[in-house]
N, C-alpha and C positions, 0 to 999 in steps of 0.2 A: 171613595174612604177618601180621607183628611190624616196625616199623619203630623206628629211632633219632637220635634227632635229637644232635646234640651245637651244642653254646654255648659263646660266655667264655676263647678262646683267643685270646693278641694279642702283644705288643709290649707288653715292660716293663723298666725298666732291676732292676736287683739290690738285691735288699733289698726290692725291691714284693712286691704282691699278684695274683691273675689266681682268679675264683672260675668255675669250669667247670658245665653242667653238662648233662644228658641227660634227653631226654626220653623214652618208650619210650612204644609205643601199637599193636592191635594185635591177633593173639590172644593175652592172657598169661590166662593162668587162675589158674596158683603160677607167684612167681618165688623160684631157691631161694638169688641175690645178685644186685648186681649192681657192679660197678666201672671202677677206670682203670688201663691196661695204659697204654704208651706208648714209641717208639720211635726215638729218637735217630740218626743216618746212616751207616749203617756197624753197627750195633749191632743185636739179641733185640730183638724190645721182652715188656718187664719190666712184673711187675704192679707198680702204684703202688699202687693201697691198695683194698678188698674192704672189701664190709658182706651181710649176711646177711639172710635172712626175720626173722628173730630176732632181729635190731638187731649181734648182732657182726662186729666191724670186725678188719683187720688190716692191719698199713704196711708197705710195706715198707725196710730203716732207714735209709736214705738222707734220708727223709721225715717220718720220726717226731719230733712235734715242732713240724712244718713246715708240712702238710697235715693237712686233717680229711674225713673222709668220709662225708657223711650222704644221709637219704632223704625225700620223701614218696611214703609207701608210696599212699595216696590219688590221687596224679597220677602213680602208676608212675615218679616222677625223683629219679636221683642228681644229688647238686649235688661240689664237691672242691676247697676251699677251700684257695687254698694261697699262706703266707702268705713272708715270709724269699723271696724269691728267690733262685733265685744260674746264676747263666751255665751248669752242669751239666743245670740242670732243661729248659735245652732241649730238644725231641722233640713229634712228635708225638701226642698224647695220643690213646687206642679208648676208647668209653666198651663195655662190655659185661654180658650180658645173661643170666644163668645160668637154663633153665627145667629141666631137667634131663634134658629126655631132649636138650637141642642148647643150643646158644649161638648168643648173634648177637653182632655187631659195627654200633655208629660209622662211620660214613664219618672220621672222624678228624678233631680240632682240632689248628692250627700254638703253642703256645706257643714262643716267643722273648724269652729272658731275656739283653740289653745288661748286659755288664762298664763 
């Protein structure tokens, strides 16, 4: 079994910052990638940021320059530092874990940015 535990969401004013964390535990032998998706009400779930085992990253165009993804391989934990937050960043943020044979998802954490 694999579990993902997310933390760090909340309510922040526009221009503020938040840091999301996602810790993976369980039967994890090799991680291909970890990252974050988000889903706003009435919209599809979209990739926010992804980091591979080798440390390569990619970001949604809408968050480039504002969000930074990082990993602590020893702790199987991925972080998302979010700065200069905008109301349009409001969504449920989901952590994902790509183990190659299948993906795992966290329960989601709400991020709300007020104007």
